Structures are given as structure tokens and as C-alpha cells.
C-alpha beads as a LAMMPS data file, in Angstrom:
LAMMPS data file: protein, C-alpha beads

227 atoms
226 bonds

1 atom types
1 bond types

-500.0 500.0 xlo xhi
-500.0 500.0 ylo yhi
-500.0 500.0 zlo zhi

Masses

1 110.0

Atoms # bond

1 1 1 -244.247 -442.772 -442.126
2 1 1 -241.177 -441.489 -443.243
3 1 1 -238.270 -443.861 -444.122
4 1 1 -234.567 -443.904 -442.926
5 1 1 -232.615 -443.200 -445.732
6 1 1 -231.340 -446.457 -446.373
7 1 1 -234.859 -447.890 -446.554
8 1 1 -235.760 -445.093 -448.985
9 1 1 -237.697 -446.317 -451.935
10 1 1 -236.476 -443.522 -454.816
11 1 1 -234.276 -445.473 -456.612
12 1 1 -231.181 -444.371 -454.715
13 1 1 -228.680 -446.990 -453.188
14 1 1 -229.708 -445.878 -449.550
15 1 1 -227.353 -444.193 -447.160
16 1 1 -225.962 -447.425 -445.461
17 1 1 -225.857 -449.512 -448.727
18 1 1 -222.329 -448.327 -449.948
19 1 1 -221.005 -446.545 -447.108
20 1 1 -218.391 -448.945 -445.935
21 1 1 -217.078 -448.617 -449.109
22 1 1 -217.113 -444.488 -449.500
23 1 1 -215.645 -444.338 -445.881
24 1 1 -212.988 -446.854 -447.032
25 1 1 -212.031 -444.658 -449.837
26 1 1 -211.469 -441.642 -447.572
27 1 1 -209.341 -443.926 -444.802
28 1 1 -206.962 -444.786 -447.713
29 1 1 -206.626 -440.960 -448.762
30 1 1 -206.155 -439.811 -445.176
31 1 1 -203.534 -443.141 -443.987
32 1 1 -205.100 -443.032 -440.841
33 1 1 -208.283 -444.296 -438.742
34 1 1 -211.736 -442.100 -438.622
35 1 1 -213.494 -441.036 -435.539
36 1 1 -216.973 -440.954 -435.605
37 1 1 -217.696 -436.784 -436.398
38 1 1 -215.261 -437.587 -439.182
39 1 1 -217.380 -440.956 -440.826
40 1 1 -220.435 -438.767 -441.037
41 1 1 -219.051 -435.200 -442.072
42 1 1 -217.300 -437.224 -444.951
43 1 1 -220.283 -439.130 -445.438
44 1 1 -222.147 -436.555 -446.620
45 1 1 -219.310 -434.618 -447.988
46 1 1 -218.911 -432.942 -451.705
47 1 1 -215.530 -434.065 -452.651
48 1 1 -213.993 -431.429 -454.855
49 1 1 -210.677 -432.543 -454.913
50 1 1 -208.143 -432.307 -452.101
51 1 1 -208.918 -432.987 -448.529
52 1 1 -210.677 -430.685 -445.954
53 1 1 -208.130 -428.646 -443.469
54 1 1 -209.565 -428.618 -440.095
55 1 1 -210.250 -425.379 -438.473
56 1 1 -209.649 -423.925 -441.903
57 1 1 -211.080 -425.062 -445.157
58 1 1 -215.206 -424.591 -445.580
59 1 1 -216.642 -427.590 -447.192
60 1 1 -219.862 -428.430 -448.752
61 1 1 -222.171 -431.140 -447.452
62 1 1 -225.784 -432.587 -448.138
63 1 1 -227.417 -433.395 -445.087
64 1 1 -230.533 -435.758 -445.183
65 1 1 -232.960 -433.581 -443.397
66 1 1 -234.022 -430.570 -442.205
67 1 1 -236.006 -429.728 -439.340
68 1 1 -237.683 -426.200 -438.404
69 1 1 -239.795 -424.757 -436.092
70 1 1 -242.851 -422.657 -436.031
71 1 1 -241.316 -419.310 -435.105
72 1 1 -238.059 -419.635 -437.753
73 1 1 -240.008 -421.588 -439.804
74 1 1 -242.017 -418.590 -441.535
75 1 1 -239.282 -416.752 -442.866
76 1 1 -237.416 -419.470 -444.164
77 1 1 -240.199 -421.146 -445.855
78 1 1 -241.042 -417.628 -447.542
79 1 1 -237.534 -417.490 -448.780
80 1 1 -238.248 -421.325 -449.933
81 1 1 -240.987 -420.495 -452.244
82 1 1 -239.637 -417.452 -453.825
83 1 1 -236.895 -420.533 -455.227
84 1 1 -239.422 -421.892 -457.702
85 1 1 -239.078 -425.555 -456.930
86 1 1 -242.623 -427.925 -456.468
87 1 1 -241.017 -429.472 -453.254
88 1 1 -238.229 -429.554 -451.037
89 1 1 -235.095 -431.917 -452.104
90 1 1 -234.613 -433.369 -448.922
91 1 1 -237.079 -434.526 -445.990
92 1 1 -238.141 -431.735 -444.233
93 1 1 -240.320 -431.282 -440.797
94 1 1 -242.124 -427.600 -439.362
95 1 1 -242.660 -428.344 -435.224
96 1 1 -245.225 -425.733 -433.791
97 1 1 -244.056 -425.639 -430.327
98 1 1 -242.385 -422.023 -429.667
99 1 1 -245.368 -420.385 -430.136
100 1 1 -247.354 -421.742 -426.922
101 1 1 -246.294 -419.778 -423.900
102 1 1 -246.332 -421.803 -420.819
103 1 1 -248.736 -419.610 -418.356
104 1 1 -251.909 -421.663 -417.017
105 1 1 -251.333 -425.011 -418.019
106 1 1 -251.494 -427.407 -421.142
107 1 1 -254.858 -427.691 -422.091
108 1 1 -255.277 -423.593 -421.951
109 1 1 -251.676 -422.359 -423.336
110 1 1 -252.463 -424.768 -426.266
111 1 1 -255.877 -422.907 -426.837
112 1 1 -254.857 -419.563 -426.097
113 1 1 -251.520 -420.593 -428.941
114 1 1 -254.272 -421.523 -431.447
115 1 1 -256.535 -418.435 -431.574
116 1 1 -253.347 -416.284 -431.581
117 1 1 -251.291 -417.842 -433.787
118 1 1 -254.413 -419.083 -436.392
119 1 1 -253.297 -417.251 -439.212
120 1 1 -249.228 -418.531 -438.664
121 1 1 -250.459 -421.988 -438.260
122 1 1 -252.866 -421.916 -441.370
123 1 1 -249.606 -420.584 -443.587
124 1 1 -247.344 -423.078 -441.943
125 1 1 -250.026 -425.804 -442.632
126 1 1 -250.452 -424.973 -446.270
127 1 1 -247.250 -424.602 -447.241
128 1 1 -246.304 -427.927 -445.520
129 1 1 -248.932 -429.279 -447.768
130 1 1 -248.271 -428.043 -451.158
131 1 1 -244.281 -428.520 -450.710
132 1 1 -244.239 -432.195 -449.230
133 1 1 -243.222 -431.113 -445.663
134 1 1 -244.182 -432.830 -442.966
135 1 1 -246.307 -430.871 -440.363
136 1 1 -246.589 -431.080 -436.936
137 1 1 -249.122 -428.851 -435.567
138 1 1 -249.769 -427.404 -432.378
139 1 1 -249.830 -429.974 -429.406
140 1 1 -247.551 -432.504 -431.098
141 1 1 -244.762 -432.195 -428.947
142 1 1 -241.669 -430.791 -428.712
143 1 1 -239.382 -430.472 -432.082
144 1 1 -236.163 -431.685 -430.472
145 1 1 -237.815 -434.935 -428.668
146 1 1 -240.328 -435.775 -431.471
147 1 1 -236.909 -435.214 -434.388
148 1 1 -234.854 -437.580 -431.731
149 1 1 -237.995 -440.561 -431.635
150 1 1 -239.311 -440.098 -435.141
151 1 1 -236.578 -438.895 -437.848
152 1 1 -233.162 -439.404 -436.003
153 1 1 -230.767 -442.207 -437.277
154 1 1 -227.663 -443.588 -436.948
155 1 1 -224.769 -442.084 -439.003
156 1 1 -227.351 -439.147 -440.472
157 1 1 -226.643 -435.542 -440.563
158 1 1 -228.984 -433.242 -440.508
159 1 1 -229.808 -429.227 -439.725
160 1 1 -232.527 -427.496 -437.590
161 1 1 -233.408 -423.811 -437.431
162 1 1 -232.885 -424.312 -433.819
163 1 1 -230.022 -424.389 -431.259
164 1 1 -231.423 -427.536 -429.736
165 1 1 -231.254 -429.033 -432.930
166 1 1 -228.214 -431.366 -431.361
167 1 1 -230.529 -433.552 -429.370
168 1 1 -231.018 -435.749 -432.037
169 1 1 -227.233 -436.525 -431.803
170 1 1 -228.537 -438.860 -428.741
171 1 1 -229.390 -441.700 -431.316
172 1 1 -225.811 -441.395 -433.197
173 1 1 -225.949 -438.561 -435.741
174 1 1 -224.625 -435.440 -436.276
175 1 1 -227.437 -432.760 -436.100
176 1 1 -226.703 -428.950 -436.293
177 1 1 -228.299 -425.958 -435.741
178 1 1 -228.772 -423.550 -438.374
179 1 1 -230.045 -420.059 -439.126
180 1 1 -233.111 -419.794 -442.047
181 1 1 -230.735 -419.315 -444.716
182 1 1 -228.858 -422.384 -444.189
183 1 1 -231.947 -424.601 -443.934
184 1 1 -232.997 -422.962 -447.504
185 1 1 -229.848 -423.635 -449.633
186 1 1 -230.796 -427.446 -448.362
187 1 1 -234.416 -426.880 -449.476
188 1 1 -233.410 -426.398 -453.070
189 1 1 -231.126 -428.422 -452.854
190 1 1 -228.197 -426.544 -452.911
191 1 1 -224.953 -427.826 -450.700
192 1 1 -224.158 -426.454 -447.373
193 1 1 -221.576 -424.934 -446.064
194 1 1 -219.246 -425.338 -442.975
195 1 1 -215.960 -424.919 -442.076
196 1 1 -214.375 -428.207 -440.880
197 1 1 -214.626 -428.530 -437.485
198 1 1 -211.677 -429.336 -435.828
199 1 1 -211.221 -432.571 -433.245
200 1 1 -210.594 -432.474 -429.901
201 1 1 -209.501 -435.586 -427.595
202 1 1 -210.936 -435.737 -424.057
203 1 1 -209.530 -438.370 -421.848
204 1 1 -211.608 -439.098 -418.438
205 1 1 -209.836 -440.149 -415.431
206 1 1 -211.111 -440.842 -411.892
207 1 1 -214.812 -441.742 -410.631
208 1 1 -218.235 -438.724 -411.258
209 1 1 -220.140 -438.288 -408.700
210 1 1 -223.841 -439.341 -408.146
211 1 1 -224.905 -436.097 -408.737
212 1 1 -222.744 -435.890 -412.111
213 1 1 -224.050 -436.729 -416.165
214 1 1 -222.710 -436.527 -419.174
215 1 1 -223.730 -432.848 -419.987
216 1 1 -221.781 -432.034 -416.433
217 1 1 -218.539 -433.028 -418.517
218 1 1 -219.788 -431.362 -421.687
219 1 1 -220.530 -428.164 -420.113
220 1 1 -217.018 -428.192 -417.919
221 1 1 -215.207 -429.011 -422.009
222 1 1 -216.905 -425.820 -423.436
223 1 1 -216.154 -423.485 -420.145
224 1 1 -212.791 -424.567 -420.402
225 1 1 -212.619 -424.160 -424.485
226 1 1 -215.099 -421.397 -425.384
227 1 1 -216.774 -419.754 -423.032

Bonds

1 1 1 2
2 1 2 3
3 1 3 4
4 1 4 5
5 1 5 6
6 1 6 7
7 1 7 8
8 1 8 9
9 1 9 10
10 1 10 11
11 1 11 12
12 1 12 13
13 1 13 14
14 1 14 15
15 1 15 16
16 1 16 17
17 1 17 18
18 1 18 19
19 1 19 20
20 1 20 21
21 1 21 22
22 1 22 23
23 1 23 24
24 1 24 25
25 1 25 26
26 1 26 27
27 1 27 28
28 1 28 29
29 1 29 30
30 1 30 31
31 1 31 32
32 1 32 33
33 1 33 34
34 1 34 35
35 1 35 36
36 1 36 37
37 1 37 38
38 1 38 39
39 1 39 40
40 1 40 41
41 1 41 42
42 1 42 43
43 1 43 44
44 1 44 45
45 1 45 46
46 1 46 47
47 1 47 48
48 1 48 49
49 1 49 50
50 1 50 51
51 1 51 52
52 1 52 53
53 1 53 54
54 1 54 55
55 1 55 56
56 1 56 57
57 1 57 58
58 1 58 59
59 1 59 60
60 1 60 61
61 1 61 62
62 1 62 63
63 1 63 64
64 1 64 65
65 1 65 66
66 1 66 67
67 1 67 68
68 1 68 69
69 1 69 70
70 1 70 71
71 1 71 72
72 1 72 73
73 1 73 74
74 1 74 75
75 1 75 76
76 1 76 77
77 1 77 78
78 1 78 79
79 1 79 80
80 1 80 81
81 1 81 82
82 1 82 83
83 1 83 84
84 1 84 85
85 1 85 86
86 1 86 87
87 1 87 88
88 1 88 89
89 1 89 90
90 1 90 91
91 1 91 92
92 1 92 93
93 1 93 94
94 1 94 95
95 1 95 96
96 1 96 97
97 1 97 98
98 1 98 99
99 1 99 100
100 1 100 101
101 1 101 102
102 1 102 103
103 1 103 104
104 1 104 105
105 1 105 106
106 1 106 107
107 1 107 108
108 1 108 109
109 1 109 110
110 1 110 111
111 1 111 112
112 1 112 113
113 1 113 114
114 1 114 115
115 1 115 116
116 1 116 117
117 1 117 118
118 1 118 119
119 1 119 120
120 1 120 121
121 1 121 122
122 1 122 123
123 1 123 124
124 1 124 125
125 1 125 126
126 1 126 127
127 1 127 128
128 1 128 129
129 1 129 130
130 1 130 131
131 1 131 132
132 1 132 133
133 1 133 134
134 1 134 135
135 1 135 136
136 1 136 137
137 1 137 138
138 1 138 139
139 1 139 140
140 1 140 141
141 1 141 142
142 1 142 143
143 1 143 144
144 1 144 145
145 1 145 146
146 1 146 147
147 1 147 148
148 1 148 149
149 1 149 150
150 1 150 151
151 1 151 152
152 1 152 153
153 1 153 154
154 1 154 155
155 1 155 156
156 1 156 157
157 1 157 158
158 1 158 159
159 1 159 160
160 1 160 161
161 1 161 162
162 1 162 163
163 1 163 164
164 1 164 165
165 1 165 166
166 1 166 167
167 1 167 168
168 1 168 169
169 1 169 170
170 1 170 171
171 1 171 172
172 1 172 173
173 1 173 174
174 1 174 175
175 1 175 176
176 1 176 177
177 1 177 178
178 1 178 179
179 1 179 180
180 1 180 181
181 1 181 182
182 1 182 183
183 1 183 184
184 1 184 185
185 1 185 186
186 1 186 187
187 1 187 188
188 1 188 189
189 1 189 190
190 1 190 191
191 1 191 192
192 1 192 193
193 1 193 194
194 1 194 195
195 1 195 196
196 1 196 197
197 1 197 198
198 1 198 199
199 1 199 200
200 1 200 201
201 1 201 202
202 1 202 203
203 1 203 204
204 1 204 205
205 1 205 206
206 1 206 207
207 1 207 208
208 1 208 209
209 1 209 210
210 1 210 211
211 1 211 212
212 1 212 213
213 1 213 214
214 1 214 215
215 1 215 216
216 1 216 217
217 1 217 218
218 1 218 219
219 1 219 220
220 1 220 221
221 1 221 222
222 1 222 223
223 1 223 224
224 1 224 225
225 1 225 226
226 1 226 227
């Protein structure tokens, strides 16, 4: 079983060990408190001198881990193989769930997927075994829930080649969906680049109705700000 970065026995200090000291240095440079998102970003930030400009500067980060589903993992792993590395640079997992089509029922659908995608699954399993990647075979569960239950941890930064990657934010980490090329950068040990996001303050007043959830608030906010 993989361990949290704070418990990793790889000679590193661990994620939480000097976290407060690192953030204290950033606070001193900014001369203000930090939001949770900022704490996570700065904890993984590559400091090249100067401070990020929200909504403008492109900054580099070192995510803690990568997750890929079976459809997007194929091209990403082919690209990674051409890099000539012996293993992935960060903890990585492949989850075989997207190529299973729901039609007749769990058991039958799984059997059809295993037959139809036999070559794909064999490729992903062998590549994962060779390069030290965690492999979740067909029927193991949906990637988003598996990551949340097994790999998410408070304060972490992860990227995933799927739009539902932010589900891991349920445990207080920053999880971002990316394309395969972005994932390969991290797999080979290169920094991952992202435009430093703007901060948005939201003040909720009144009371939610019985049918309203937090997701409804988020979707309403997204509609006001974007689409």
C-alpha cells in the first residue's frame, strides 16, 4: 500500500514536516494571511524569484501524484516510454473504468469490456508493472472514488487525466484535471506549469432550501462567472 507523502520512507523530509516553515516564509513575503488554495499552491511552487501575479504569471509546480484512466493513459504512457526513464518520478496510478460501457449489468458489462479491450488492458498492466505505476484492473471501481478513498490527503496537489479529478478535493487537496501531455511532464520529473489563479471571495447569506447542496452553489457561481 502506498503511503502519504508525510510518511514516505524515501529519505525526504516528508510533505508535512517543514510545511509550516515554508508557508511562514511566504506569508512574510506577501505580508498577509493565505487562503487554503494558496497554501497548497505555494507548498508545491517552484520559487524562481519574485512572487506570482494572479491571472497573469505562469508558474511551475511539483504535484504529489498523477492519476490516469484507461482511455487517456494509453497515449500518455506511450509518450512516457519514449523518455527513457526507468520509473515514474511521482506516485502514479492507472484506473481501468472508462472503457466499460454500462448496458446489461455489472457482471456482463465487465466481461464484454475485458474481451473487447483485452489488448489495451494488457498494455496498461505491463507498462504499469515495468515503470512502478499502480494498476487498478477493470472492475476495481471508478477512478474518482478510488483516488478519493485511497490516495487523497489534506494539502496535497495532484493532477489527473480526467475532468472529474477535482473529486479528490473532498479530502482537502487540490486536484486538477489535465491533458495527457501535462501528465507526462510530471511523470518524467519536470515541473508542471499553470497560470496562477485569481482568488474569488464568496459570502453566502440566508438559508439553503432542503433540496440545495453545496454543488448547487458551486454551479450557480460557475454560471455567474463563466458559462
